[in-house]
N, C-alpha and C positions, 0 to 999 in steps of 0.2 A: 632622319632624326625622330621619326614617329614611333619610337619604342614606348612601351607602357609607362616607363618612369617619366618620360617627357610629357606625356598626357597629364600626369599628376602635377608637373610643374605648371603647365597651362591652367589646370584646374585651380591651383592656388591663386593665380592672377585673376581668373574668372570669379572666384569667390570674393576676393577683395573688391573687384570692380562692381559686382552685383550688390555687395553690402553698401558701397558708397551710394549707389542709386537708391537702394531701399531706405537708406538713412534720410535721404531727401523726402521720399514719400511718407516716411513716418512723421514728418513735421506738418502733415496735411492741415491746412487752415481753410475752412469753407469761405472765408472772406477774401482770400488771396489766390483763388484758383485762376483768375484771368482766362476764362474759357473762350475759345474761338473754334470755328468749324473749318475742317480741311477740305470741304467740297461736298461729300455725300452727307445727307441728313443723318445725324447720329455719329459721324466720324469726328470726334472732338479732340482738341489738344489743349493742354493747360500749361501754365507757367511751370508746374511741377514736372511735366514730361520733359521740357527743355532743360530744366535745372538738373534733373536726374541723369539725362543723357550726358550733359557736360561733366558731371561727377564721374560717371562710368568711363568716359573717354580719357579723363585726366589720369585715372588709375592705370588704364591700359597703356597710355602713352609713356607714363613713367617707367613701367616695367618692360614694355615691348615697343620701343619707339619706331621700329622698322616694319611693324605689322600694319596691314590695311584694316580699316574699320568701316563697317557699314552700319548706320544707325537709322532708326525710323524718322527722327526729326532732322538730322543734319546730313543725311545721305552718305556718300562714300568719300573717305579721306585716304589718299595714297601718298605714302612717303616717297622720297626721291629714289631710294634703293630698297624696294620692298623685300621682305624676308620670305614671302610665299605663304604666310599664314594670314588668315582674315577673320576678323571678329564680326559677329552679328548681334546687334543690340536692340532690344525693345525696352526702353527705360521705364515705361509704364504700360504694361499689358493689362487691359481692363480699365481704360480711361473713363468710360461711362460709369462703371461701378465706383471708381475713385471720386468722381464728381458727386455722385449720389450718396457717398459714404457707405457703399456696400463693400464688404471686406475682401471680395475676390479680385485682387489686383496684385501685380508683382513686377519686379525688375528681372528681365531675362537677358542672360549674357552667354554666348557660345562662341567657339573658335573652331575653324576648319583649316586643313592643310591645303596645299596648292591643287590637289586633286578633288577638293570638295568633301573630303572625309571629315566628319565632325569628331573632334577629339575630346572636348570638354564642354560642359554646360552647367549653368546654375540658374535656378528660378527662386528668387528671394521674395517672399510674401510677408511684408512687415506687419500688416494688420492681423494675419493669421499666426504670426510667430513661427513660420516654417521656412526652412531653407532646404530645397531639393537640389541635389547635385549628382554629377556623374563624370567619370573620365573613362574613355574607351579602354575596355579590357579590365576595368576595376570595379564594375558593378555600379548600382545606383543607391543613393542614400538620402535619408531625411533626417535633418537636425531640428529638433523641436523641444523647447524647454530644457535644454542641456543634455538631452538624450539623443543618441544617433542610432537609427534603425536602418537595416538593410532592406531594400525594396525588392519584392519578388513578383509584382504584378497581381492581377485578379485571380481568384480561384476558378479554374476551368469548370464549366458545367453546372455551376451553382444555380439554385432556384432564385427567381426574382431579379434577373439581370437588368442592369441599368445602362442605358445608352446616353452618352453625352454628345451634344452637337452645338452648332451655332448657326446664325443666319446672317446673310450679307446685308450691307447697307444699300445695295443696288435693288430697287423694287422688283425688277423683272427676275433677277436671280432668286430673290427671296420668295417670290411666288412659286418658282420651280421647286425650291427646297421644301416649301410647305406642302406642295402636291406629292412629293416623294416621301414625306415623313412617315405616313402610315405604312408604306411598304418597307421602309428602312427599319421600322420598329418591330417587324415580325420576329417573334421569338424573345423579344425584350418585354419586361414587365412595366417599365416606365422610362421616362426621358428626363434629362436635366440640361438646362441651358444656363451656365453660370457666367458667361461673358468674358472669359479669359482662356484663350486657347492654350497658352503655356501651362496654366494651372490644370486645365482639363487633362492634358497629356500626363502631367505629374500625378493626377488623381487616378489615372489608369495604372501608372507605375506603382502606386501604393495600394492598389486594389480596391479603392473606393468606387470608381466606375469600372464596369466590365469592358466597355469599349467606347471609343470616341471617333467620330468621323465628321469632317466639315469641308465644304468647298470654299475656295477663294482666299485661303490664307496667304499672307506674305511670309517670306523666309524668316524674318525676325520673330514672327508669331510662334513658329514651331521649332526653331533651330536648337534651343536648349531642351525644351520639353520632349521632343522626339528622341533625342539621345538618352535622356533619363529613362523614358519608357523602354527603349531598346535595351539599355544596360540592366533594366529590371527583368529582362527575359520576355518582354512583350513582342508580338508581331507588330511591326511599324511600317507604314507606307508614307514616304515623303513625296511631294509633287516633283515631277521631272520637268523642271523649268529652266529657262536661260538664267545664268548667273547675273546678279546686279553689275558685276564687272564687265559683262558683255552687253549692258544696256537693257537687260531683260528683268523680269518677264513682261510681256504685254498684258494689259488688263484682261483681254479675252482669254489668254492662256491661263492666267492666274485664277480667274473666276470659274474656269472649267475643271480645275485640278483639285483632287481630294487629298487631304491629310488624314490618316487613320491610325489607330492603335487599339490593341486588345489582345485577347488570347488567340492563338493560332486557329482555333475552331471557329472564330468569328470573322476570319479574314474574308470569306466569301460573301459576307453581308453587305459589303460596300460596292458601289458601282466602280467600274474600271475607268 
């Protein structure tokens, strides 16, 4: 059933689900954040993370009740007779930005088939007024201010190239990342660290960043953004990690794995 038209059907569900999550985020109230820490220093969760995931899940369940759903806040939900399709939700990618009222945050929703092939993805950033989306075989698109633009990735070989990256909450991993940064930036004019992996990948897709690379992402961080970059014609590397359905990945495997995107000429810039 994975023909291109079906990917568009899934995209319609993903867009509606991501919009429901983004609608929750758009009601941000600094006095109602109800912030708590998930373990690592800086790994925060708010009442809005939970409410947004609930809203996303409700839309998916209404349209696709037999699909498996994996979300950052509520884990994996399996129906009694699964369809074989699985959704990956990050209700609020960029929680620290959201807490500090920095505009780079979004709801990310993506869906894969039983072979793990990502078929549709949406990153809806309400504070930016941007909706990035893609369906496999149908390209990548940006909707902003009522205008829809086809995404074609960054311009290859341009001067003043910008690298986007991020840093782990784990102090030991962060130290390693900082030590590697100088080598990683060879050939780049500057670096950006915006605090949302989903949006960093989308900003490669729309040509704002020339490349993005980061260690230690969770699947929900990159599932939608990586597909959007890929459908924009970018070179993309996803981590090869055990599926959440198989109990994975381990923290060690996740922290060692890179997620990268950019023009093909920049593929060799990132560690294997």
